[in-house]
N, C-alpha and C positions, 0 to 999 in steps of 0.2 A: 608952261603949257601942259606938262604932263600931270601936274597936280590937279589942274582943272578936270582933266579927263577922269582921273581916279575918283575925284569927288562926285562927278556926275554919274560915273558908273556905280559907285556905292549907293548914291541916292536912288538911282534908277533901279538897281537890283533890290534894295530894301523896299521900294515901292511895289515891286513884283511879289515879294514875299508877303507883304501885308495884304495885298489884294488876293493872293492865293489863300491866305489864312481866313479872310473874310468869306470866301466861297465855301469853306468847310462847315457843314451842318453840325451844330452842337449835339444833335441827337446821335450822330455817328460816333462822336467822341464818347458819349455815355454808353452806347452799345459796345464799343471797343473795350472800354473799361470793364463792363459787366461780363463780356465774353472772356476776357483775360482772367478775371476772377473765377469764372466758371471752369476754365481749364485748370487753374490751380486747385479749385475745389474738388474737381474730379479725382485728382491724386490724393488730396487730403481725405476724402471719403473712403478711398481704397485703403489708406493707412488706418483710419479709425475703425473701419468695419472689421479689420483683422483682430482688433483688441476689444471689440464690443460684442456681447452676447445678444445679437439681434439677427433675425432671419434675413436672408438675401431677398426673399419675396417682399418683405416689408419695405426694404430699402428701394427696390425697383418700383413698387406701387407708389410710395411716397414721392419718389423722384419724378415719375411720370405725371402724377396728378398736379404737383406743385409746378413742374416744368410747363405743362399745358396752360395752367392759370397765369403764370408769369409771362409766357409767350404771347398770350392774348393781349396783354397790356403793353408789351414792348415791341413786338414784331408786327409789322403791317403787311409784309409780303409772304404769301403762303409757301413759296419755294424755300424759305429759310426756316420754316417751323421746326423741322426735325433737328437741325443744328441747334436752334434756340432751345428746344425742349430739353435736349441732353445737357447743355451747358447751364441753363438756368435751373434745371432740376437738380444738377449736382451742387449748384450754389445754395439752393434751399435746403438740401439734405445736409450739406456741410454746416449750415447754421444750426440745424437740429443736433448734429453731433457735438458741435461746440457748446450748445446749451446743456446737453447731457453731461459733457465733460466738466464744464464750469461749475455746475451745481451738484457735483458728486459728493456723497457723504464720505467722511474720512474713516469710518469704521470698516475694518477688514472683515470680509465674510469668506469662509472657505466652503467650497462646493466640491464634493467627491462624485465624479461621474464615471460611468463605465465606458471603456474604449470600444468602439464598434469596428474600427478599421485602422490598420497601421501601414505606413508607407515609408520606407527608408530612402534616403537620398540616392539618386542614380542619375544616369544621363538624361532621362526623361523628366525627373522630378528635381526641382531646384533645391529643396531642403526637406528634411524628414518631417513627417507630420502624423498626427493621429486624428481620427474622426470621432466626434462625440455626438450624442443626441441631447438636446436641451430644449424644453418647451415645444416639443413636436417638430423641431427642425434640426438638421445636421450641421455641424460646424467643424471645420478643419482647424486644428491648433498646431502651429509650427513648433517643432522640438529642436532645441539648440544642441550643439555638438556634444556638450558635456552629458546630456541625458540620453543620447542615442543608444547607449549600451543597454538601458533599461526598457527599451521599446519592446523587444522580443518577449520577455517573460512577464511583462506587466499586463494588468487587466483594468486598472483604474488610473485616472488622472485627477489630481487635486488642484482646483483653480482658486487662487486668492483674488478676490474681486472687491470692487467698491460699487455701490448702487449709484447710478447716475441720476441726474436731475429729472430726466424723463422716465426713469424706472428701468432703464437697460443697464445691465451690469458691465463694468469696464474691467477687463482682465489686467491685473498688475503683475501676477506671477503664476507660473504653473509648474507642477512637479509630478512626474510619473511615479506611481507606486504599484506594488504588487497586489 
């Protein structure tokens, strides 16, 4: 008798699961996948921005424009647009960074730039950094612990870069010099 109950229960519960799965809209699954990729892309863009000589303004404008365009196609409810613009914009900019990285030239180029500002690691600053100006925008370059000693007396930083597929330089190494 007990075996019958367990079989009925398992058939009955599997029927509930299949009915519940049929009620899920495939569009929601696609949106969940896209938004999950958008969250991952946000952190990927943050990592790639740190090693690419591109202005923050360029990244924000590209993200907003592509996020709005992608949101118009994917999202139908106005109240979700801001969330959608941020995540889909991050996804689109991540694709641009990946293209820039994938089609980078292998030739090393050295660029010597003047240091505009210096900041040593402290309670308020997570890591030491120097600020440079390149193509009319400022960029913070993190300095590793081994080179912190040279921050004070230095005036220049030499960046070893590769030219990316979209024309933006990717920093592979940096060295502080006098």
